[in-house]
N, C-alpha and C positions, 0 to 999 in steps of 0.2 A: 219917368220915375226910375231912380237907380235901385238896384238890387243890393241891399246891404247885408249880404251873406258872406260866408267864408269862401275864398278862392282856393281851389284845390287842383291838383293834377288828376289825370284820368285814373291813375293807379290808386291814388288816395280816395277818390270818389268811389271806386269799386270796392275798396275795403269798408267804407262807411255803409254802402248799400248791403254788403254781405252781413255786416253786423245788424242792420235793420231787418234783414230777412231772418236771421237767427232769432232776434227778439220777437218777431212776429210769430214764428213757429213755436216759440216757447210760451206764447200767450201773453207776453208781457207788454207788447206794444204793436199796434197796427197803424201804420202811417202811409201817406202818399208822398212821393218824392218828386222834386223838380230840378232838373239839370239845366242850368243856363249856360250858354257858351256860343262863341262865334261859329259860323258855318265851317264845317269841315274839321272841327277840333276833336271829333271822335266820340261824340255823345252815343250815336247809335251803336258803334262798335263796343262801347263800354257796356251797354245794356245787353248786347249779345254775349259778351264775355261773362256777365253776371249770370245769364241764363245757362251758359255751358257749365259754369262752376257749381251751381246749385242743382243742376239737372232738371231745369224748368223748360216748359214749352213757352216760346215767345209769341204773343199775340201783338202784332205791330199795326197800330191804327194811325194813319197819316190824317190828321184832323182837318188839313186843308182840302182834303178830297172827299169829305163826307158832309151830309146834311144832318140836322137834328134827329130826324126819323131814322137815319141809319143806326144811331145809337139806341133810341127808344124802341125801335121795331115798328112793325105795321099792325094796325088793328083788324080784327075780324069779329063778326057777330056770332056769339054763342047762343043758339036758339033754345037750348035746354035751360039755360039760366037767365035768358033775356038780358045779357050783359055784353058789353064790348070787351074783348080780350085782346091782348097784345102778343103777337109772335115775338119771340126772343131772337135778337140778332145773332147770327152765327159767329161774328167776330168777338163776342164777349165770352170769356172762359166759363165753362160749366163743367168743372172737373174737380175731383179731390186730389188729383196729381199736381205737383208744383207747376205754377204758371206765372208768367209776368205779363201784365197788360201794359203795353208801352204806348203812351199817348204822345206821339211825336208831333212837333210843330204846333204845340199848344198855343204859343204866343202869336202864331200867324193864323189861328183858326178865326173864322168869322165871329164877331160878337154875338150873333144869334145862336151860336152853338154852345157858348160858355154856360148858360144856365143848365143845359142838359148834362154838362160835365161836372157841375157842382156836386150832384148827388153821388156820382162815381167816386169823386175824390174824398168826400167827407163820410157819406153813409154807405159807400161801396154798393150802390144800387142805382138802377135807372128804372123808374116806375116800379114794377113788381119784381124785376129781375135783380136778384141779390148775388153778389159775387161770393164764391166759396172762400173760407179762411186760407185756402192753399194758394191764393192769388195775391201777388204783390203788384202794386200800381206804381209805375214810374212815368213821369212826363218829361218832356224836353223841349227846348225852343231857343230862338235867338233873341237878343235884346234889340230895341229900336236903334241904338247907336251902332250896331254891328253892320249896318248897310243892307240888312236883309228885310223882307217883308215881315213886319211884327207890330202888334198892338201893345200899348201899355197894359200890364195886368192890373186889374182892379183889386181892391182890398178883399172883396168877397171871395175871389178866386185864390189870391195869394195866401190867405189865412188858412186855407185847407191843405197846405203843402209844407214840406220841409225842403228848403231851398239850398242848393250848392251852385257855385259858379265854377265851371270846368274850364281850365286854361291849359294850353299846350305847354308841355315841359319836355325838353329834348331828352334829359337824363331818364325821365320816367318813360318816355315813348320808346327809347332804345332798349331799356331793360325789360319792360313789361309788355311791349307790343311787337317790336321789330322782329325778334326771334320767333315767337309763336306764329306770327303772320307770314313768316318766310320772306321778309323784306330783302330785296337784293342788296348784297354786301356793298356795292358802290353807293347806294342811297344811304345805308346805315353809316358808312364811313364818312360821307359828306355831311350828314347831319351832326355827327360827333365833332367834326371839324368846324362846322358852321351852325351851331345851335340856333343862332339868331334868324336863320332862314327856314326854320321849321314852320313858323307861323308869322306871316307878314300882313295880315288883313288890315290892321290899323294903319300901317305905312302906306299900303296900296290905296286905301280910301283917302288918306291925306294927299297923295300925289294924283288922285283922280284916275287911278288905273283899275281896270276891270279884273285882272287876274292876280291872285295872290297865292303865296305858298300856304299850305295848310297840311296837317297830318293826312288828311284824305287825299289831297293832291299828290303828296310824295308816295302814298301807297299806289296811286295810279302810275306814277313814274317807275316804280318798281315793276309793275306788271308790263309796262312798255319795255323795260330793259330785258325782261324775261322772254318776251315773245317777238320783238322786232329786231331782226338781225341787221338790216341796213342802217348804217349810222346816219346818213342824211335824213332819211325818212323819220327815223327815231327822234332826231333832234328837233324836227318840226313839231312832232307830237308833244315832246317834253316842254318846248317853249310855249305851246298852247295850253299846257297844264300848269306850269309854275311861273310863267313869264320868261321873257327873252334873256334878261340879265342873269337870274339864277340858273337858267338852262345853260348858258354859255359857260359859266363857272363850273357847273356840274360836269359838263362834257369833258373839260380838261382832266378832271379827277377820274372820270370813268374811263377815258383812254389809257391813262397811266395804270389803272388797276387792271384793265383787260390785258395789258402787255406784261404785267409783273406777277399777278396772282394766279396760281395753278394749284388749287386745293386738292383736286382729284390726284394729281401727280405726287403731291406731298404725302397724302395718305397712303399711296400705293408704294412709295419708295422706303426702303429700309432706313432705320433711324440713323445709322452711320453715314448714310449718303445724302441726308437732307439739308445739310448746311447751306449748300449753294442754291437752294430753292426758295429761301426766304426772300420776300421783297426787300428792297434796299431803301424804301422811303417810308415816312410816317403814314401817308395815305394808304400805301400798299399794305403795310403791316396791320393797320386798323381794319381794312377790308378783309385781310386774311383772317383775323380774329372773328369777325362777324360771320363770314362765309363758312369758317371751319365749324363754329358752334351750330349754325343752321344745317350744315350738310352731314355731320357725322351720324352714323347708324350705330346700333348696339355692337356690330362686328368691328367697325372702324374707330370706336371710342378710344380703345387703348392707344392707337396711333395718334389720335387727336390730343390726348393727354401728353404724350411725348412731345408733340410739336410745340405746345404751350410751355411745358417745362423747360425745353431746350432754348426757347426764345430768350429767356433772361440770361442765359449762358453764351449767347452768340456774341463772341468778342468783336467780330467785324461790325455788327450793328450797334452794339453798345459803345464801341470805340468811336463810332461816327456820331455820337451824341443822341442817338434815338432812345426813347424811354422804354426799353425792352422789359424792364421789371414791372413797370406800371401797366403796360399792355398785357403782360402775362397774368398779372393779378386780376385785371379787368376781364380777361378772357376766361379765367378759371371761375370767376363769379358767375359769368353767364353759362358756362358749360356745366357747372355743378347744378345750377338752377334747372337747366334742361334735363340733366340726368335724373334729378329727383322727380321731375314731372313725368318722366318715362319709366321710372323704376329701374334705372341703370346704375345706381350708386355703388353697387358691388365692384364695378370696374375700377373705381378710385382706390378701394381697399386692397385690390390685387395689383396695383400699378406701382412698380419700383420707381418710375419717373416721378409720380406724384408724391411718393414717400420722400424722395430726395428733395423735391421742391418744398414740401411742408417742413422738413427738418431744417432747411436753410432759412425759412421764414422764422421758425422758432428760435434759431440761433441769433437772429437779428431782433428778437423780442417782439415779433409781429404775430398777430392771430392767425 
């Protein structure tokens, strides 16, 4: 049975869930949410990001690892009332503070568990255990056609949820996830150059291949790049994470970037002496932008602004046909976003380099 809901990026899904949380807190709407998506598309990271944004504690229940009694609790005999009473499971939120109850792998849960989940999703209760108004319920799971273990969701269950299909989107992933997550600049540069390789699950299934590229697997590649120095060992690990063909292509780019991108040196070098430190290739410049945005601190932000502002004026690079103006604009979009998140925006007001960049854009009629 297909899911006839709207397909959204992870960033769009996060905005919808934030709006749902705001409506719940205002007393206007209380709903349970369902995120459908292929394995590794970023559903769990999305819910964690939501918890971070709204200041909520995350209660993560993997439904494939529990039995119905784990949700309902265990009974004991109350002699004073001559009644059987149920102990409340500790995994269910019992707090007036903001909390998210995340029912992960809902579509892979045993059918015997689903009736227990019904009450949580609709009435926000299991037996006599009632969830406080401060708790938001979000579920997630794969679809049968994703090649993962999954059951078709019956109408009695689906009718209790607001559904969204989360799909990997390279632009969204780079703008909203890569920088905050500290993704290695070689990985970010590669995905910007090859957005078709961010998520290849459908193609891998069609070819009968076990390993596919996913946002989750590229995050793992980033950690490999950060921690494994030996190139040969690293390459075996990366091939085992995203597949041999994408890994071979990525290795060529990573070698180029390692040889040409030196962000620490650029930040420490006076402005007048930086021209020769800019990478001379598109891959190198793209990695420089991502690495710079992720690496700057409050103290080095003024130098970072200068590096991006001067990029568009670098005659040697623009004369070689490289899109320096576009990369500078893209870099400033990311850098301003990070500065706003950190409370560093005053550095832009005090920067002569950024004032000159902004004046040039206004003269061209650009925002």
